[in-house]
C-alpha positions in Angstrom: 0.0 0.0 -0.1 2.8 2.7 0.9 4.6 1.6 -2.3 1.6 2.3 -4.3 1.2 5.7 -2.8 4.9 6.5 -3.5 4.6 5.4 -7.1 1.2 7.5 -7.4 3.0 10.4 -6.2 6.1 9.9 -8.5 3.6 9.4 -11.3 1.9 12.8 -10.4 5.2 14.8 -10.2 6.3 13.3 -13.6 3.0 14.3 -15.1 3.3 17.7 -13.8 6.9 18.2 -15.1 6.1 16.9 -18.5 2.9 19.3 -18.8 4.7 22.1 -17.2 7.8 21.7 -19.2 5.6 21.7 -22.6 3.9 24.7 -21.8 7.0 26.4 -20.8 8.6 25.6 -24.3 5.4 26.9 -26.2 5.5 29.9 -24.3 9.0 30.9 -24.9 8.6 31.9 -28.5 6.4 34.5 -30.1 5.4 35.4 -33.8 5.3 38.8 -35.0 4.6 40.1 -38.5 5.4 43.3 -40.0 4.8 44.7 -43.3 6.8 46.9 -45.6 4.1 48.7 -47.7 4.8 52.1 -49.5 8.4 52.0 -48.1 7.1 52.1 -44.6 6.9 49.3 -41.7 3.3 48.4 -40.9 2.8 48.5 -37.9 5.6 50.9 -36.9 5.7 50.0 -33.2 5.5 46.5 -32.2 4.9 45.2 -28.5 6.4 42.0 -27.5 6.8 40.4 -24.2 10.3 40.4 -22.4 12.5 37.2 -21.8 10.9 35.4 -24.9 12.5 34.6 -28.3 11.0 36.3 -31.1 10.3 35.1 -34.6 10.0 38.2 -36.6 8.4 37.8 -40.2 8.8 40.7 -42.4 6.6 40.7 -45.6 7.5 43.3 -48.2 4.6 44.1 -50.3 6.5 46.9 -52.3 8.0 46.3 -56.0 11.3 47.0 -54.8 13.4 45.4 -52.2 14.3 46.9 -49.0 17.1 46.1 -46.3 15.7 45.4 -42.6 18.4 47.0 -40.2 18.8 47.4 -36.5 21.8 48.2 -34.6 20.3 47.4 -31.3 19.2 44.1 -32.4 22.4 43.3 -34.5 20.4 42.4 -37.5 20.8 43.2 -41.1 18.9 41.3 -44.0 17.5 42.2 -47.3 14.0 41.5 -48.0 13.3 41.0 -51.7 10.3 42.6 -53.6 7.1 40.8 -53.1 8.9 38.5 -50.7 9.6 38.0 -46.8 12.1 37.1 -44.6 12.3 35.7 -41.0 14.5 37.0 -38.2 14.9 35.5 -34.7 15.7 37.6 -32.0 15.8 37.4 -28.2 15.2 36.6 -25.7 15.1 40.3 -25.1 15.3 42.6 -22.0 12.5 45.5 -21.6 13.4 48.5 -23.7 12.9 49.8 -27.2 14.7 48.2 -30.2 14.6 50.7 -33.4 14.8 49.3 -36.9 14.9 50.6 -40.2 14.8 50.3 -43.7 18.3 51.1 -45.2 17.2 51.8 -48.7 14.5 54.2 -47.5 15.9 55.5 -44.2 13.4 58.5 -44.4 10.3 56.7 -44.3 11.1 52.9 -43.3 11.3 53.3 -39.6 10.0 51.2 -36.8 10.5 50.1 -33.2 10.2 46.7 -31.4 8.8 47.7 -27.7 9.8 44.8 -25.2 7.6 45.0 -22.0 
């Protein structure tokens, strides 16, 4: 009887760890989409949670290429015309991380707000 109780307790602990572990992994990543249209980022401000890996999908709807660049995120990647790219960043600390389109610096500006 005592052995059965111990087995049940161990099984409950293992189930809890597996369940929490799966939830933790799923909660560690966040997908975010931003569009380049008329040489602007839409939305220009993106809010994401702190401490999570971010999968940033950048879609370019313009007929010309653009370069996604961010000094704070240490990222630089060309987005082909009518194409898209994926950029992974983080986990990030709370703060503001600016980015811009290197080919249209005057209009293509944005910020990743991490809270």
